[in-house]
Steps between C-alpha positions, in 0.01 A plus 500: 500500500480174306203266519535129573386366163734238353508278196504131584687214333182393319457847346214604730529784752476501879351800679570523874198628696510656848230504766520613865784269613328202341156577645202503262136575565261245347398766251861558396565129467185443297566809288856393423375155405238647269755734344738207454233301317400789275864587421593142416742445789671162465591454867507691830795434733545605863852624572724493806461878524123474556417619150314331214654442159265477202640332186336601173563599139681827432200664332286438810734661757371856459140386536567319826707787638217743425265290716719508810440855634126433520580209732743709708785285371809603305796370304810457713785748450827345389864601493665735747191563711344404830316176428174356631510451877477148640294476817366203692144473632629626834223685677252425776221415255688240299802338667490375862879525521519866397677723750424818305303615199740417219243488221365853535854635542614316187210638297571853627868472405408372154253785446767754597815364338407271208674610183743741671813528283818368664849386395394135484173325576402515868291225656306539824354226719284535813446207738262475793734288713850356507399200289540737206275327246582772244879477550557847651866424568555448127345834406675831441275643773357236732244566773411254780229564759612470861184615677188707455610778262868423562733389223865406450664622178767309306698654217698362208367148457522331163340181373465348154875471453781246544632718782195588713538744788299551815413859579666672795299633792451874453234587758302329776143541618400786274139615492327425171458870423878544521586215261407693188705799622803277548451342157480846345831590662659169398404557136639854513829374642509215249465756222788701642737216593455231234720462199318484165284185477623384841257281694407629845648187663837582347479863606426395858788251493732773372405793728328334798153543651589809704492707182128426471401617849334842523730759663245576772486139608208258501191535721498260794246217495316332783744227602288363785192465282695344213677246720175407671325439170794298369509278809125445479545396136771249591286353779189479285312760707483782249175696512436572132 
């Protein structure tokens, strides 16, 4: 697994740092700032993938990287791996529009799958409602909350290209505990079906979504509860 450390045009190096889906404790934030000062970091840059890039001289990279584990942070994996998970602030404590707990689910998926080797980089996004602030439809594996502990799954999205694709609906109203099981199966099937270096979106376009559904079928969700929560959200009556 490669690490996301890249030489910049000015000769300095950028090191891409991962937290829990962009969430830092004050101690982590202060510790990273102190480490940045002591390691001579030129600039810190927030990224669209909810990571932090530190730009510094080449001979300082190892010193900064050595400080990260003590802060419960790490350098992002790079290359043909599962990347850092994007998740919105969708839970009952943070976002009044959240229909389900997207943030905790996103962190759990990142803890389980980050750095997993795949044919081509896989990006995951988890949103707490259909507004999709983290672009779940443009992710390889997109998750959108539909109710309390109920999520829709979209597969094969692709952004960051001249030919973006929206993911295709794979499953509806899945319990949060089942999402990781489905992702595990999707990655197994991707490994079996993809051509060398083929992006998941292209594999899905070539073979269809049915090839990524578990043979035993998907567990049924609570349609009545999900629809009720969604209607309350639309009418501004959500109880979160």
